[in-house]
C-alpha positions as a Python dict, from the first residue, in 0.01 Angstrom:
ca = {
    (1, 'M'): (0, 0, 0),
    (2, 'E'): (-28, 203, -337),
    (3, 'Y'): (32, -157, -558),
    (4, 'L'): (-244, -333, -395),
    (5, 'F'): (-532, -92, -571),
    (6, 'Y'): (-374, -164, -875),
    (7, 'S'): (-321, -590, -840),
    (8, 'L'): (-534, -726, -1061),
    (9, 'W'): (-598, -1018, -824),
    (10, 'F'): (-720, -715, -589),
    (11, 'W'): (-976, -613, -829),
    (12, 'L'): (-1087, -1028, -922),
    (13, 'G'): (-1117, -1069, -557),
    (14, 'L'): (-1303, -784, -511),
    (15, 'V'): (-1545, -859, -762),
    (16, 'A'): (-1603, -1218, -630),
    (17, 'V'): (-1694, -1076, -308),
    (18, 'V'): (-1902, -830, -385),
    (19, 'A'): (-2145, -1092, -613),
    (20, 'I'): (-2144, -1348, -332),
    (21, 'I'): (-2299, -1045, -156),
    (22, 'A'): (-2527, -956, -394),
    (23, 'A'): (-2580, -1304, -470),
    (24, 'V'): (-2685, -1415, -85),
    (25, 'I'): (-2907, -1058, -49),
    (26, 'S'): (-3106, -1094, -335),
    (27, 'N'): (-3158, -1484, -204),
    (28, 'A'): (-3239, -1349, 123),
    (29, 'V'): (-3543, -1114, -135),
    (30, 'N'): (-3648, -1347, -268),
    (31, 'K'): (-3693, -1577, -34),
    (32, 'S'): (-3914, -1342, 203),
    (33, 'N'): (-4120, -1217, -53),
    (34, 'E'): (-4175, -1620, -145),
    (35, 'T'): (-4311, -1643, 197),
    (36, 'K'): (-4524, -1376, 169),
    (37, 'R'): (-4675, -1501, -131),
    (38, 'Y'): (-4705, -1794, 45),
    (39, 'V'): (-4835, -1698, 391),
    (40, 'A'): (-5075, -1446, 189),
    (41, 'D'): (-5229, -1745, -48),
    (42, 'A'): (-5314, -1859, 259),
    (43, 'A'): (-5521, -1663, 464),
    (44, 'N'): (-5671, -1613, 127),
    (45, 'G'): (-5815, -2017, 111),
    (46, 'G'): (-5501, -2086, -158),
    (47, 'A'): (-5603, -2196, -474),
    (48, 'F'): (-5731, -2566, -268),
    (49, 'K'): (-6079, -2359, -202),
    (50, 'K'): (-6141, -2246, -578),
    (51, 'L'): (-6028, -2605, -697),
    (52, 'A'): (-6328, -2753, -473),
    (53, 'E'): (-6529, -2513, -592),
    (54, 'D'): (-6470, -2637, -951),
    (55, 'N'): (-6492, -2982, -852),
    (56, 'A'): (-6812, -2877, -655),
    (57, 'A'): (-6967, -2753, -980),
    (58, 'V'): (-6814, -3009, -1246),
    (59, 'N'): (-6974, -3291, -924),
    (60, 'A'): (-7335, -3091, -972),
    (61, 'Q'): (-7306, -3130, -1345),
    (62, 'V'): (-7200, -3524, -1383),
    (63, 'L'): (-7499, -3588, -1148),
    (64, 'A'): (-7729, -3397, -1307),
    (65, 'Q'): (-7624, -3549, -1662),
    (66, 'L'): (-7682, -3897, -1465),
    (67, 'A'): (-8009, -3860, -1342),
    (68, 'A'): (-8107, -3761, -1719),
    (69, 'V'): (-7960, -4089, -1856),
    (70, 'E'): (-8140, -4279, -1520),
    (71, 'Q'): (-8453, -4155, -1695),
    (72, 'R'): (-8373, -4228, -2013),
    (73, 'L'): (-8291, -4598, -1857),
    (74, 'T'): (-8592, -4601, -1721),
    (75, 'A'): (-8838, -4520, -2014),
    (76, 'I'): (-8594, -4813, -2208),
    (77, 'E'): (-8691, -5030, -1933),
    (78, 'K'): (-9069, -4969, -1924),
    (79, 'T'): (-9149, -4990, -2280),
    (80, 'L'): (-8903, -5290, -2265),
    (81, 'T'): (-9104, -5466, -2030),
    (82, 'D'): (-9480, -5323, -2153),
    (83, 'I'): (-9388, -5530, -2478),
    (84, 'P'): (-9637, -5864, -2495),
}
């Protein structure tokens, strides 16, 4: 039995088993934390809520610019129709 602990293969095998166990535990912890972040993000409305608010602000700016362009075009049209 004493020879077993001095064997290179025993130690290589032990290191491999410990590495596999550590990788499994690490993966489980990472997946758990990822799930917690996902649930917390979904509970707060996620990135979609901020994206929708940003898009609404951009759409309001575009509508304001379109209204200004429409007013300019109306003035140009009026000028062109008034020419005898």
